[in-house]
N, C-alpha and C positions, 0 to 999 in steps of 0.2 A: 284355904288352898286356892291359889290363883295362878293362872298360867299367862305368860306374856309371849305373844307371837311377834317376831321381828318381821315387819312387812317388807316385801320387795315391791318397788314401784318405780315409775319414771317421773315422779313429782306431779303427774297429772292423773294417773290412774293406777290401780293395783295390778300387779302381775298375777296370773292365774295360780301360780304355786302358793301364793298367800292364802287363797281360799281353801286349798287342800290342807294346809297347815292349821288353819282355824278349826277345821273339822277334827283333826287330831287333838288339838288343845282342848276342845270341848269334851273329849273323852277322858281327860285327866281328872275330872271330878270336881271342878270348881268353876269360878268365873273365868272369862277369857278377855284379856286386854290386848290391844294391838299397839305396837310402837311404829309410828310413821315419822322417821327422821329424814328431812330433806330440805330443799331450798325452794321457796314459793310452792310448797307442797300442800296448800290448803285443800285443793281438789282431791288429792289422794287421801287425805285424812277424812274428808267428807264421804268419800267412797267407802273407806274402812268402817265408818260409823253406820253405813247401811247394810253391812254384812250380817246375816242372821247368826245369832249366837254370841256376838261381840257385845260386851257390857260397857267397855270404856276404850276410847282411843287416846293415846298420848301423842300429841303432835309436837315435835321438836324442830325448830327452824334454825338454819345456819348454812351459810354458803359452803362450809367445809363438809356438809352432809349431802351436797348436791349429787354426788356421783357414788355414794355408798362406799367410800374408802373404808377398808376393814379396820384400820387403826382407830379412826374416829368413831365408827359404829360400835366397835367393841367397848371403847371407853364409855359411850353413852349407855349401852346395855348394862355395864358394870355399875354405873351410877344408880340404875333403877333396880338392880338384881335383888337387894335385900328384901324387897316387898313381895317377891315371887317364889313359888315352890318349883315352877317349871318354866324354862326358857326354851322356846321352840323356834327353829329356823327351818325353812325349806332346804332340802338336801340338793341345792343347786350350787353353781360355782360361787355365788356370793355367800350363801349360807355356810358352805364348807370353808370359806375363807375367814368368816367372822367367829363362828362357834368355837373352834379350838382355842382361839385367843381368850375368849370368855371363860371357857372351862379351865384353862391353865391358870388364869388369874384367880379364879375361885377355888383352885386346888381340888377340883372334882373330876371324875371320869366322864368324858363325853359319851353319850349313847347315840350311836350313829345309824342313820339310814333306817329308822324304824318303819315297819310296815303294818304293825298292829299294836294296840294298847290293851293289855290284859287287866291291869289295875293301875292306880296312880304311880306305883313304883316298879311295875313289871311290864316289859315291852318285848316284842318280837322283831327280829331283824334277819334278813337273808345273809347267809355266808356261803363260801365256796361257789361263787357265781350263781347263787340262787338255788343250789342243789340241796341245801339244808337250811333250816330255820333255827336260829339260836334264840332262846328265851333268856332275857337279861333282867336281873333284879338289881335295883340301885338303892343303897341306904344313904346316899348323899342328901344333905338338906336341900340343896338346889340341884335339880336335874337339868342338864344342858343337853338338848336333843336336836338332832337333825331328822327331818321327816321325808321319807320316800313318798313323793306326792302321788305316785300311781297307786299307792296302797290305801288311799282315802278319797272318798268322793268330795268334790268341792262344795264348800258351804254356799248357800244361796247368796248372791251378791246384793239382793234387795230384801226388804222386810225387817231389817234391824233398825234400831233407833238409839244407838249408843251415844253417850255424852262425849264431846271432844274437849280434852284438857290440853291447853297450850302450856308447855313447860320450857323453861330456859335450858338450853343444851350445854353440854360440857364444851370447854374451849378446844380449839384446833390443836391436835397433838403435835403437829409440825413434823410428823414422822414420814409423811408421804404427801405428794401433790398429784393432782390429776392433770396430765399433759394433753390428752386428746384420745379420740377413739375413731376407729374405722368400722362403721356399721354396714354389714352386708344387706343390701336392699333386696327384698324378696316379696313377690306378690302372693306367694303361697302361704298357707297357715304355718305358724311356728311349729317345729317338729314335736316338741313335748306337749303342745296343747291341741294338736290336730286330732280330729275325729276319724279321719281316714289317712292312712300312710301307705305309700307304694314304695317298696324297697327293691333294689337290684344288687346282684352279687358279681363276683369275679367272672362268672360265665358269660357276662355281656361282652367281654373282650376288649372294649375300648371306651373312652369317654364319648366318642361320636355315637357308637351303638347304644350306649347308656341313654343319651339324650333322645336318640331316634326312636328307641323302643319304649322307654319308660315315661317320657314326658307326655305323649298323647294320652296314656292311661291316666296319669295324674291329672291332666287337664280335664278329662271327661268326668272324673270323680270329685274334682275340687280338692284333691289330696295334697298332702305334703310329700316331698320326695326324701327317701332315706337310702342308706347303703350299708353293706356289710363292711367290716374292717378290711377284708381282703380287697374289696373294690376301691376303698379309699386309699389304701396303701399302694395300689396299682395306679392311682391317679385318675380313676374313672369318675370320681365324685369328690366334692370338697369335704374337708374335715368335719364341718358342722352338720353334715348329713349322716354321720356315722351313728348307727344304732348298736348298742351292746354294752357290755360291762365297762369298757374303756371309752364308750361314746355316750349316747343319751339313752336314758331309760324311758320307754314310752308304753302307753296302754290305751291305744285308740279303740274306737268301736270296731274298726275293720283294719286289718294289717295284711297287705298282699306282699308276699316274698317271692320274687322271680329270680331264679338262678342262684339262690342262696342255699348252701348245703345244710346250714344249721349247726355251726360250731357252738360249743358251750357258751363262749363269751357273747355270741350274738343272741342266743336264746335267753340269756340272763337279762337282756335289755328289752325284750318284746313279748315274752311268753305270757304276760298278764293281759295282753290284748283280748278284747271280748270275742272277736271272731278272727281266726287266722286262716288265710288261704295261701297255699304253697304251690308253686309251679316249678317243677324240676324234672329233667329227663332221667335222673337216677332215682329209681324207686326205693333204694336203700338209704337215701339221704336222711340224716337225723331230723331235718326240719319237719318231716311228715309225722314224727312222734308227737309234736305239739299242735299240728295243724287240725283245724276243724274240717277243712275241705282241702284235699290234695289232688293235683292234676299232674300225672306223669306224662310230660310232653316237652317238646322243644320250645323254649320260651320265645324264640324268634318267630315261631308260627302261632303259638297259643296267645301271646299278648296282643298282637295285631288283630287276631280274630275276636278277642275279648273287647278290644276298643271298637271294632266294627259292630259288634252286637250291642254295645252300649249306645 
């Protein structure tokens, strides 16, 4: 019984979600192999070989793998699939793009967004915006799994000594081409990997107030900035800051929610945070039901006072 983790990387280094997925794979009961498919990606393959718990790295080179296009990645995974009992992808935009193609071609049921592994064929996953946990058992010969990365601690990025096997990749499918990308530049930590997150809600009233009140706090804490769906919909914050069921799932060491009422869809995205601090002038706000520390106060007064105290 061997599991294959499909690595996410930028051809130079592994993305953090891969380390969480390796931890999940190690709980499936056998060896853990990692697929690094990319272009000039020897550095990423070497990094994967250093990950604790990984026994083999399969390094596939090809210009058509440079940007992780789902059609080519799925074809490569399918070429390797017969040798594996479990195929694991991070439940990220990339993983959720590739995994269903693989599952469909293998004619198996995908097991999505798992947060716990009970046994090699039994998994737990949140449903109903995280208000219930479903236990799913699969009898398929090959399990195609996406992993909720906040449910698993990251594997150590050093300490491993896996062999790197360079393998010829499948040909370009010709079904898609990469035209370009516009990457938002941000000096702050990436939201899903940040240890501290400061989030604001609709109560801030405007994008100007959002920046005026929340940015100094984030600067003091070296935190990533997040927002509720209501704040994003109102135009106070960009889409990639949205935390919640329809945004990003996060689990930082510290999550500070200011002016966020705590709708179910927002709680689904952050309630696994280690310490939750809520600031809201409505003492009945649902956010207080999950908060470790709650402050009933006007955020326009409380947040600047907190910044001054820091």
